[in-house]
C-alpha positions in Angstrom: 245.4 355.0 95.9 247.5 352.5 94.0 245.1 350.2 91.7 246.1 347.0 93.4 245.2 348.3 96.8 241.7 349.5 95.3 242.1 345.9 93.6 242.2 344.3 96.9 239.6 346.2 98.9 236.8 346.2 96.8 236.7 342.0 96.6 237.4 342.1 100.5 234.5 344.6 101.0 231.9 342.8 98.8 233.0 339.7 101.1 232.2 341.6 104.0 229.0 342.8 102.6 228.4 338.7 101.5 229.3 337.5 104.9 227.2 340.4 107.0 223.8 339.8 104.8 223.2 336.3 106.2 223.7 336.9 109.6 221.2 340.1 109.3 219.0 338.2 107.4 218.5 335.4 109.5 218.3 337.6 112.6 215.4 339.2 111.3 213.9 336.1 110.2 214.4 334.3 113.5 213.1 337.5 115.4 210.0 337.6 113.0 209.1 334.0 113.1 209.8 334.3 117.5 207.5 337.4 117.8 204.9 336.1 115.6 204.7 332.9 117.5 204.2 334.4 120.9 201.9 337.2 119.4 199.7 334.6 117.9 199.7 332.3 120.8 199.1 335.1 123.4 195.9 336.4 121.2 194.9 332.7 120.8 195.1 332.0 125.1 193.1 335.4 125.8 190.6 334.4 123.0 190.5 331.2 124.8 189.9 332.7 128.3 187.7 335.3 127.2 185.2 332.6 125.4 185.2 330.8 128.5 184.5 333.2 130.8 181.9 334.6 128.3 180.4 331.2 128.0 180.3 331.0 131.9 178.6 334.6 131.9 176.2 333.5 129.1 175.5 330.4 131.4 174.7 332.4 134.2 172.6 334.6 132.6 170.4 332.0 130.6 170.2 330.3 134.0 169.1 333.5 135.7 166.4 334.4 133.0 165.2 330.9 132.9 164.9 331.2 136.5 163.6 334.5 136.4 160.6 333.9 134.0 160.0 330.9 135.6 158.8 333.0 138.7 157.1 335.3 136.5 155.2 333.1 135.1 154.7 331.2 138.4 153.1 334.8 139.7 151.3 335.9 136.5 149.8 332.6 136.8 149.0 332.8 140.7 147.6 336.7 140.5 145.3 336.5 137.5 141.7 336.4 139.2 139.4 333.8 138.9 135.9 334.1 137.3 134.0 332.1 140.0 131.7 334.6 142.0 128.0 334.8 143.4 127.1 336.3 140.2 123.8 337.5 139.8 121.6 338.2 136.1 120.8 342.0 135.6 120.7 342.9 131.9 121.3 340.5 128.4 120.6 340.7 125.0 121.7 339.3 121.7 125.1 340.8 121.9 125.8 340.9 125.6 124.8 339.2 129.0 126.0 341.4 132.4 126.1 340.0 135.7 127.2 341.5 139.2 128.5 339.5 142.0 127.0 340.9 144.9 129.4 339.3 147.5 132.6 342.0 146.2 130.1 345.0 145.5 130.1 347.9 147.5 128.4 351.3 148.4 131.2 354.0 148.7 130.2 357.3 151.1 129.7 359.4 148.0 127.3 357.1 147.0 128.6 355.5 144.0 129.4 352.3 143.8 132.9 349.6 144.0 131.6 346.8 141.9 132.3 343.6 140.5 131.1 342.6 137.2 131.4 340.2 134.3 130.8 340.9 131.0 130.4 338.0 128.3 129.3 338.6 125.0 128.0 336.4 121.9 131.3 337.1 119.3 135.0 337.5 119.8 135.8 341.3 121.2 139.6 342.2 119.2 142.6 343.1 121.8 144.9 344.1 119.4 146.0 342.6 115.7 146.2 339.4 117.2 143.9 339.0 120.6 140.5 338.4 121.3 138.3 337.5 124.6 134.7 336.7 125.2 134.5 337.3 128.7 135.7 340.4 130.9 135.5 340.3 134.5 136.3 343.5 136.0 136.4 346.0 139.0 134.5 349.4 138.1 133.2 352.2 140.0 129.9 352.8 138.8 127.8 356.7 139.5 124.0 355.9 139.0 123.2 359.2 139.4 125.2 360.0 136.0 124.9 356.2 134.8 128.7 356.6 134.3 131.6 354.4 135.2 135.4 354.0 135.8 137.2 351.4 135.3 139.5 349.7 138.1 140.6 346.5 137.0 139.9 343.9 134.9 141.0 340.2 133.5 140.0 339.3 129.9 139.5 335.4 128.7 138.9 333.7 125.8 136.2 331.5 124.5 137.8 328.0 126.1 138.3 330.4 129.6 141.9 331.1 129.0 143.3 334.6 130.2 143.7 336.9 128.1 144.9 339.9 128.6 144.7 342.6 131.6 144.7 346.1 133.3 144.8 347.8 136.7 144.3 352.0 136.6 146.5 353.6 139.7 144.2 355.8 142.4 145.6 358.5 140.6 144.1 357.7 137.2 141.0 357.3 139.0 141.1 360.6 140.5 141.9 362.3 136.4 139.5 359.9 135.2 136.1 361.5 134.2 133.3 359.2 134.5 132.9 357.3 130.8 128.9 357.5 130.3 127.5 355.1 127.3 125.4 356.5 124.5 121.9 356.3 124.5 120.2 353.2 123.1 123.1 351.0 122.9 123.4 347.5 124.9 126.0 349.6 127.2 124.0 352.2 128.4 120.9 349.5 128.6 123.3 347.4 130.8 124.0 350.7 133.0 120.8 351.3 133.4 119.7 347.8 134.8 122.6 347.8 136.4 121.6 350.7 138.8 118.2 349.6 138.9 119.5 346.3 141.1 122.4 348.4 143.0 119.5 350.8 144.4 
């Protein structure tokens, strides 16, 4: 190739390259900015939409939860049995006093009794680690042949008469349960002996 031609082509190629580079760079930068702007706007809108939707769901859930709690509290309050009854004292010592509600005590066909009893203790009785009760009102099956019993249902109250806890045994539980007998010489065994003497 002729030297003059070579000298002519090299500057021309460099010039063409220099002219082409800005066009590519601007296009790339422009494209990048456009993509970034679009991608930054879209997630923000989606996030806002989701956040708004989430807030509505959260508000609705909170409202339902509050309504459920309110209904549960009303139902719970309605189900708490009263301590009132036709109580007749059948036993008492320094630790406990036992009374029977004669209007809600019946003799069953098998000779046992479905009784409603009230136990009032001289001191607090612990339930778990943080609660205690002073009075226990319960329905209990009593077998006076064995001087044994089975718990049907119960409600406990603190010293001020406020409900603390409750339980209910199912029919299946009762059928699989042995008769519980108090140890001889204890307040419990003496109380059941006195109760049975009043039931017979």
